N, C-alpha and C positions, 0 to 999 in steps of 0.2 A: 936331459934324457925326457923330461916331463912333458917336453913338446909334441912328441908323436902321440902319447896319451891324450893330450889335450884335443890334437885334432881328430883322433878315432872318436871320442866322446862327441865333437861336434858332428861327424859324420853319422854316428848312430842317431843322435837327436834329429838330424835333417831326414834321414831315412824314415824315421818313425813318423814324422810330420807329414811327408809325402804320402806314405801308406794312409795315413787319416784322410788326408785332403783327396786321394783317390777313390777312397771308399765313400767318402761324403759326396764327391761328384757322381759317382756310379749309382748310389742311392738316390741322388736327385734326379739323375737321367732316367732311372728305374720309374721313379715315383711319376715324372711327367709323361713317360711312355705310357705308364698306367692310367694317368688321368686323361691322355689324350684318347686312348682306348676307350676309356668309359664314357667320354664324350661322343665317340664313334657311334656307340650302341644306345643313344637316345634318339627319340622321335625329332627333336629339333635338330641336332645335327645331321641327321638323316636328310631332313628337309633343306639344310643349309648346303649340304653336299650337291643335291639336285639343283638347286638355285644357281650354284657356280658354274654349272654347265650352261655354256652360253648358246641358247637356241634362239636368238632374236634374228629377225629379218635384216639384211637380205641373204646371210649365210649361216643359217641355223645348224648346230652341231647335233643333228639328229640322232647319229650313231652313238656317240658317248651318252646321250641321254637314254637311247634304247637299251644299251648295255648296262647302264647304272640300273635302270628300273628293272630289266630282267633278272639281274643278281638278287635284287630285293625280293622279287617274287620268288624265285627259285628258293631262297632261304625260307619261305613260308609254305613251301610244297605246292605251289600253283604251277598249273601247266603254262607254257608259253608258246605263242607263234609269231614271228615276225613276216609280215605281208608287205610287199612294194608294188602298189598299182603304177606308181610313177617312179621311175629310177632316182635315187637319191633322197626319196620321201617315204621311208620305212613307217609301218603302223605295228605297234605292238598289242597284242591281244592277250590278255591273262584270263585264266578261268580257274575257278574253284568249283568243282563238281558237286551238285546236289545228290542227294539220296534218292530222288526222283526225278531224273533229268528229263523226263518226257513232258512235265511241266513247262509253261512259258517261263523263261529265264528273266532274271535281272540283269540290267547293262547298266555300268558305271563309266561314264564317258568324261575325258580330259584331253586337252590339247598339248602337244609337247612343244610347240612354237610360241613366242612373245614377240612383242614390238620392240624396235629399236630403242635405245636409251642415248640420252646425250650425258656422257660422264661429268662434264664440266659443270653442270646445273644440279647434281646431286651433292647431298651431304657427306655420302659414303659411295664408294665405286659401285655401279649397279649389278655386278656380277661377284662381288666379294661376299654377299650373304652376312655382313656385318651384323653382328648383334650388340646392341647398345645396352647399357646399364640398366636401363627401364624395361629391357626385353623386346625392344622393336627390331625386327629382322629385316633390313634393307636389301633389296633387290628387284631387278626387273622379273615380273612373273610371280612374286608374292602373293599377290592377290588374284591374278589372271594368268594362267590358273594353276600353277604348279603345286599351291597348296593342297587342292582336292584330291590329285594324285597320290600325294604322301599319305594323306588322311585316309583315303581308301586303304591302301596298304597297311597302314598302322592300326586301323579299325579290325581289319582281317587277322594281323597279329594278335592283339588282344582276344578276340574271338576264339581264335584257335588256342590260345593259351588257357581259355576257360573250356575247352573241350565242345565248343558248339560246333554242330553240323548243320549246313544249310539244307533244306528241302529241295527248293528249286536251285539250279546252277547259277552262279555268279559270275559274270564276265566284267573285266574291265579294259575299255578300248583305250588306247593312249594314240591320239592321231596326229599326223601332221597337217599343216597348212592352214589351220583355222583362221588365223590373222590375216589372211589374204585370200579368203573367201570359201576355204575348205573343199573346193572342187577336186583336188588331187588328193584329198584325204578322207574325211568321212563321207563325202558324196559319193565316191567310187567304191568304198567300203560298204555302204549300205545298198548298193546295188548289186553285190557280188553275192556268190555262193557262199562265201565264208560267213557273211552276216545271215544269210537266209537259214543255214544251219544252226544258228544260235537259238531260233526260235523266241526272240525278244517279246517278253509280255509288258515290260515296264521300264522306263529308264530315267536316270538321272543325269543331269549335265550342269554347266557351270552357272551359277547366278551372279550376285553382286553383293557388295558389303553392304552393311546397314549402320548409319550413323547412331541410330536409336537403339533400344534395349530389346527389340524383336528381330527375329530373323526374316528376311525377305525371301518371298518363293515368286517364280515366274511362270506363267501358264502359256505364255506366247512370247513370240519375238515380233520385232516390227522387221518388214523387207526392205533390204536397200536396192535402189535403183540408182545407177549413175546415168545422167541425162546431159547429153552436150546438145546445146542449139546453136545454130550457125546463121549468119545472115550475109547476103551479098549485095553488093551495090556498085554503082560506077564510081572509079577513082578520080580524084580530082585535086586541084590546088586548095590549100589549107584556107586560103582567104575567100574561096566561093562557099555559097549555100547550095546545098542539094536537097531535093525531096527523094525520100528513099534510099538515102545512103546506108552503107552497111553498118555503121556505129548507130545512126538514128533507129533502123530498125531493131538492132539488138537491146539499144537502151529501153526502146518501147516494149518489148518482150519482158526486159527484167522488171519493169515497173507492174506489169501484170504478174509476173511471179510474186513479186513483193506484196502485192495486195492479197494474194492467196495466202502466203504466208502470215501476212498480219491477221487474217480471218481465222487461221488456225490457231494462232498464238492468243488472240484474244479469249478464246474458249478457256486456254489454260489459265491466263492472267484473271479470268472471272472466277475461278476455281471449280468450273463446271467439268474439267477433266484433267487427267494427269498429263505430263507432257510425252509419254509414250502412248497415249490414247488419240492422239491426233495425227495427222500426216505432217510430217516436217520437211522443209526444203530450204536448203541453204546454198547460196552463191559460193563456189569455192575457188573460182579463178575467171578472169577474163583475159582473153588473147585477141590482140589486133594490132595494127601499126606495121610501119616498114622500118625494120631495124637498121640501126647505124653504128658506128663505132663507139659513139659515147651515149647509146640509148635507142632512140628512135627519131626518125625523120619527122619534123614538127610541122612542116608545110605541105604534106602530103594526105590526102584523107585516103584510108585504107579501102579496098575492095571487098575485103573479108573480115568477119569478126566472129568471135565465138566465146561462149560462155558454157562452164561447166558446173552442175548443180547435184547436190547430194540429197536425194530425195528418199524419205523412208515411210513406207506404207504400213497402216496398222492391218492385222489380220483380216477385219472386215471390209477393208476398202475395197471398191469394185475396180479391178485392174483395167477392165474394158473402159470405164469412165475416165479414169486417169489417163489412160493413152488418148482418148478422144480430147481431153483437156490439153495435153501436150501439143497434139496436132493442130487443133483449132484455134487455140487461146495463146500458148506459149511460142510456137513456132510455126504459124500459119504460112501456107505455101504462097497465099496472094500477097505477102509483102516479101516474098523472095526469100522465106525461111526454110530450113530443113532441120533435121533433129535426129539425134541417135540415142536409144535406150538400151542400157546394159542392165537387164535383170539379174540380179545376183541371188539365186535360189528360187525356188517354189513359193506360191502364196496361196495353193490349195491343195488339199490332200487328193490322194487316189480317187476319191468319190466326188471330188468338187466343194469339199467343205472347207472353212477357214481353218488354218493352222493353229488350233486352240486345244488344251488340254482342259477337261472339264474338272473343275474344282468344288465339286458338290457331291451329294450322295450316289448321284448318278454314276460316278467313278470309284468303285471299290478300293483303287489302290490310292486314291487321294485320302480316303478315310485312314487307311493303313498308316500312310505317311504323316498325317495329322496326328494320330494317336502316337506314333514313334517320337515325335518332337515333343508332347506332353508329357511322356514318361520319362523325359529326362529334365522336366521342370523348365522347359523353355516354351516360348510363345512364338507364333508367326504372326507378321502384320497380313493385311489383307492382300490377297494374290493380286499380280501385277502383269502388265505386259511390259518386257524388257525393250528399252529404248533402242538399244542396237540389236545385232544378231549374232547367233550361235548355231552350232552344228545341230542343235535339238530340232533345227527347222527340216532338216532331211529326215529325222526319225519320224517327225509328225506327218509328213508327207506319205509315209507308209501307214497310217493311222495308227502308230505306236504312241501311248500316253507317255509324255515326257515333262517333267518339271525342271525347272532351272533353279539350283539351289547351291550356295556356297555358305557354310556356315559360320559368318563373320558378322557380330554384332557390335556395337559401340565402337566402330571403326571407320574412319574416314574414306570415302571412296576415292581411290587412288591407282585404278587401273589406267594404263596408258600414260600417265602422268609422272613427273620428276619424283624422286624421294618414294615410290611404291615400296610400302612395308607392311608387315603385319605382326602383331604383338604376339609372343611365345604362349602367353596364356589363352589367348583366341585360338591360336593354331591347336593348342591341346583340346580345349573344349569342344572343338570342331571333330575330334577323333572320338571323343565320346558320343557326340550327335550321330555320327557314322555309325559305331558299333549299333545303336539303338536301330537305325535306319536298315542296315543291312539284316541285322537278324529279324527283325518283324516283317520286312518286305520279301525275304528269301524264306521265309516259313508261311507266308499266306496261302491259305488254302480255298477261299471262297470264291475265287475267279478261276476256275479249272478249265478255261476255254483255250 
């Protein structure tokens, strides 16, 4: 008769432990959920969530990015407008109204898209936004330039938490297409009535990381030209020598291009100019030959040959002189040559001036910018020309002063590179820097034009 009592005791004991186990699991799940929720409410995890949205070409997920950013903006009480100048390429415009909206406004620009990544060549998946134990967040776009979009919003979050109110309206433009030229993004936006109504007085756009202990700031971009030079000549047997063959003409032109390149590079090597202060030209492809199943026919001289050149012009380069050089020296018609120039963006503003923003006392916005950096105990290196190009050129064409600036110091330059990443402490410091910039620039009252 003792056996049933014994089984009941075991059952009661087991039930008790099951209840304890369930309670423990429930507590752990609740704690985990609470921890995850806590993580979701930090600037770093919001940055990670944005980075996980794959906006890399050729198929950027613009709509998911816009949806995420719009939700963040609405949580801050910012107004939003989504505009599509080209189907499938939305632009998000956010606004923090100023107390005196008649004053010229402050524009903060960032692009939604990024360049492709090769996952096999990364330490961590490029759209995982993996955060290492030492605080590095790995993702395509971590430096170029999803960081500044979130930093703008986080800076506004902090300013609002301290009851700050801007005098001038503050706008954030989040644009598509920058990595492939910006012609369907910023270029169309800046020509639109939407932009005209903003009455922009000053703008900030992306800059570049600084390996040193000072922030870099850019007052101009180089302008890209894509140049194709083509040669024609009589085809013939590969065993014969011809004067003026297509390949001979092309190689002669490439030698001329190479001498020009060396003349520019020598100035840099001598320390007389930075790389971005000279005209750069780099051959990027040569196309010729008669294709065959295993490559090219080796005993036929081609009748046509072509080379592609990536040309970057400084703001002070005379475009007419460069066109003359291409026409007369690089692809002269007398040698049966032709050429095509694709000019990607303006090289002069609406008054015919070089696309440069003054970084001296003649520009009051520069003085405010400089002081705002100093107020957070940071330093700027000497203002530079950006070696590549950004959407800032379209703003400068309208005569609007623009500075390229991304607050990343003591950081390797990894834009477009494998293993692009940004350290969490650098990202957080950037938020503090933008708090100072936004508060100073939006309350600036000395340039009421």
